[in-house]
SEVO-523337 format. One record per residue: residue in one letter; x, y, z of N, C-alpha, C in turn. Coordinates in steps of 0.1 Angstrom, whole numbers, padded with zeros to 4 digits, always signed. Example, Ala and Ser with C-alpha at 12.3 -4.5 7.8 and 13.67 -1.06 7.14 Angstrom:
% SEVO-523337
A+0132-0057+0078+0123-0045+0078+0132-0033+0078S+0128-0022+0071+0137-0011+0071+0129+0000+0079
END
This chain:
% SEVO-523337
M+0213-0171+0109+0200-0174+0102+0201-0171+0087E+0197-0181+0080+0197-0180+0065+0185-0172+0060I+0188-0163+0051+0178-0155+0044+0171-0163+0033T+0158-0166+0034+0152-0174+0024+0147-0166+0012P+0145-0173+0001+0139-0166-0011+0126-0159-0008S+0118-0164+0001+0105-0158+0005+0108-0145+0013A+0119-0145+0021+0122-0132+0028+0127-0122+0018H+0135-0126+0008+0139-0117-0003+0127-0111-0010A+0117-0119-0013+0105-0114-0019+0098-0104-0011A+0096-0107+0002+0090-0098+0011+0098-0085+0012A+0111-0086+0012+0119-0074+0013+0117-0065+0001L+0116-0071-0011+0113-0063-0023+0100-0055-0021W+0089-0061-0017+0076-0054-0016+0076-0044-0004V+0083-0047+0007+0084-0037+0017+0091-0025+0012G+0102-0027+0005+0110-0016-0001+0102-0008-0010L+0095-0014-0019+0086-0007-0029+0075+0001-0023H+0069-0005-0012+0058+0002-0005+0064+0014+0002L+0076+0013+0008+0082+0024+0015+0084+0036+0005I+0088+0032-0007+0090+0043-0018+0077+0049-0021L+0067+0041-0023+0053+0046-0026+0049+0056-0015L+0050+0052-0002+0047+0061+0009+0055+0074+0009L+0067+0073+0006+0076+0085+0005+0071+0094-0006V+0068+0088-0018+0063+0096-0029+0050+0103-0025L+0041+0096-0019+0029+0102-0015+0031+0113-0005S+0040+0111+0004+0044+0121+0014+0049+0134+0007V+0058+0132-0002+0064+0143-0010+0053+0151-0017L+0043+0144-0022+0032+0151-0029+0024+0160-0020V+0023+0155-0007+0016+0164+0003+0024+0176+0006V+0037+0174+0008+0046+0185+0011+0046+0196+0000R+0046+0191-0013+0046+0200-0024+0033+0208-0025Q+0022+0202-0022+0009+0209-0022+0009+0219-0010R+0015+0215+0001+0015+0225+0013+0023+0237+0009Q+0035+0235+0003+0044+0246-0001+0037+0255-0012Q+0031+0248-0021+0024+0256-0032+0013+0265-0027H+0006+0260-0017-0006+0267-0012-0003+0274+0001H+0009+0273+0006+0013+0280+0018+0004+0275+0030V+0002+0262+0031-0006+0256+0042+0004+0248+0051V+0004+0252+0064+0013+0246+0073+0007+0234+0080I-0006+0235+0083-0013+0224+0090-0027+0223+0084G-0032+0211+0084-0045+0209+0079-0045+0209+0064D-0057+0212+0058-0057+0212+0043-0060+0226+0038G-0062+0236+0047-0064+0250+0042-0076+0252+0033G-0085+0242+0032-0096+0243+0023-0092+0241+0009V-0080+0236+0006-0075+0234-0008-0078+0220-0012P-0087+0218-0022-0091+0205-0026-0079+0196-0030A-0070+0201-0037-0058+0193-0042-0050+0189-0030L-0049+0197-0020-0041+0193-0007-0049+0183+0000T-0062+0184+0001-0071+0174+0008-0069+0161+0001Q-0069+0161-0012-0068+0148-0019-0054+0142-0017A-0043+0150-0017-0030+0145-0015-0029+0139+0000I-0034+0146+0009-0034+0141+0023-0041+0128+0024R-0053+0127+0018-0061+0115+0019-0054+0103+0011A-0048+0106+0000-0040+0096-0007-0029+0090+0001F-0022+0099+0008-0011+0094+0017-0017+0087+0029G-0028+0093+0035-0034+0088+0047-0040+0074+0045N-0047+0072+0033-0053+0060+0030-0042+0049+0028A-0031+0052+0022-0020+0043+0020-0015+0039+0034T-0013+0048+0043-0008+0045+0056-0017+0037+0064E-0030+0037+0060-0040+0029+0068-0039+0014+0063Y-0036+0012+0051-0036-0002+0045-0022-0008+0044V-0012-0001+0040+0001-0007+0037+0007-0014+0049P+0008-0008+0061+0015-0015+0071+0010-0029+0075T-0004-0030+0076-0010-0043+0079-0007-0053+0068G-0008-0048+0055-0005-0057+0044+0009-0062+0044L+0019-0053+0048+0033-0057+0048+0036-0067+0060I+0029-0065+0071+0030-0074+0082+0026-0088+0077G+0014-0089+0070+0010-0101+0065+0020-0108+0056L+0026-0100+0047+0036-0106+0037+0048-0111+0045T+0052-0103+0055+0064-0107+0063+0062-0120+0070V+0050-0121+0077+0047-0133+0084+0046-0145+0075L+0040-0143+0063+0039-0154+0053+0053-0158+0049A+0062-0149+0047+0076-0153+0044+0082-0161+0055L+0080-0156+0067+0086-0163+0079+0080-0177+0081A+0067-0178+0077+0060-0191+0078+0064-0201+0067G+0072-0197+0058+0076-0206+0047+0068-0206+0035A+0060-0195+0033+0052-0195+0020+0062-0194+0008S+0057-0198-0003+0066-0197-0015+0068-0183-0019P+0080-0180-0025+0083-0166-0029+0073-0162-0040L+0068-0171-0048+0058-0167-0058+0045-0161-0051L+0041-0168-0041+0029-0163-0033+0031-0149-0028V+0043-0148-0022+0047-0135-0016+0047-0124-0027H+0052-0127-0038+0053-0118-0049+0039-0114-0055V+0031-0124-0056+0017-0122-0062+0009-0113-0052L+0010-0116-0039+0002-0108-0029+0009-0094-0028G+0022-0093-0027+0029-0081-0026+0026-0072-0038G+0026-0078-0050+0023-0070-0062+0009-0065-0063A-0001-0074-0059-0015-0070-0059-0017-0058-0049L-0011-0059-0037-0012-0048-0027-0006-0035-0033F+0006-0036-0039+0013-0025-0044+0005-0018-0055V+0001-0026-0065-0007-0020-0076-0020-0014-0071G-0026-0021-0062-0039-0016-0056-0037-0003-0049R-0027-0002-0041-0024+0011-0034-0020+0022-0043A-0012+0019-0053-0007+0029-0063-0019+0034-0071A-0028+0024-0076-0039+0028-0084-0049+0037-0076H-0051+0033-0063-0060+0041-0055-0054+0055-0053A-0041+0056-0050-0035+0069-0048-0036+0078-0061V-0034+0072-0072-0035+0079-0085-0050+0084-0086G-0059+0075-0085-0073+0079-0086-0077+0090-0076L-0073+0089-0064-0077+0099-0054-0069+0112-0056S-0057+0111-0061-0050+0124-0063-0055+0132-0075R-0062+0125-0084-0067+0132-0096-0081+0137-0094S-0089+0131-0085-0102+0135-0082-0107+0130-0069G-0115+0138-0062-0121+0134-0050-0133+0125-0052E-0137+0124-0065-0149+0116-0068-0145+0101-0071S-0155+0093-0072-0152+0079-0075-0146+0078-0089S-0137+0069-0091-0130+0067-0104-0126+0053-0105L-0123+0049-0118-0118+0036-0121-0106+0032-0113P-0095+0041-0113-0083+0037-0105-0086+0035-0090R-0095+0043-0085-0098+0041-0071-0105+0028-0068T-0114+0025-0077-0122+0012-0076-0113+0000-0077V-0104+0001-0088-0094-0010-0090-0085-0011-0078G-0081+0000-0072-0072+0000-0061-0078-0006-0049V-0091-0003-0046-0098-0009-0035-0100-0024-0036V-0104-0028-0048-0106-0042-0051-0093-0050-0050L-0082-0045-0056-0070-0052-0055-0064-0053-0040T-0066-0042-0033-0062-0042-0019-0070-0052-0011W-0083-0052-0013-0091-0062-0005-0088-0076-0009V-0086-0078-0022-0082-0092-0027-0069-0096-0020A-0059-0087-0020-0046-0090-0014-0048-0093+0001Y-0056-0085+0008-0059-0087+0022-0065-0101+0024I-0076-0104+0017-0083-0116+0019-0074-0128+0016A-0067-0128+0005-0058-0139+0001-0047-0140+0011T-0041-0129+0016-0031-0130+0026-0036-0136+0039A-0048-0132+0043-0054-0138+0055-0057-0152+0054V-0062-0157+0043-0064-0171+0040-0051-0179+0040A-0041-0173+0034-0028-0180+0033-0022-0181+0047L-0023-0170+0055-0018-0171+0069-0025-0181+0077I-0038-0182+0076-0045-0192+0083-0041-0206+0079F-0040-0208+0066-0035-0221+0060-0022-0225+0066Y-0012-0215+0066+0001-0218+0072+0001-0220+0087A-0009-0215+0094-0010-0216+0108-0015-0230+0113I-0021-0237+0104-0027-0250+0107-0016-0261+0104P-0012-0268+0115-0001-0278+0113-0006-0290+0105
END
């Protein structure tokens, strides 16, 4: 089986998202060690925020990556895969930064949600387009 340029594009975004998830996981571990909390959040706001930043990413990233991968398999252009992968990545990173800095609403969180939803909607529409013969 030949690896297509679209598959290479999807591989890039899957790899970058895995690194993002790993970084967010490390931030949780660091907060746990700093505050001596083994399970839960120990009532520590910074740990709660780190846990939610990681948790929120794990709620959105896998489904987005499945969409990108299926688009690549369906023959979508590498440019489309890159645009959607980039939007999802920037959205998730911005949201994580915003949530890690404050539990309140913030510009990075808002930008993150909007970019994530745009990536989701555009990926869904593209998948439906590619599904129609």
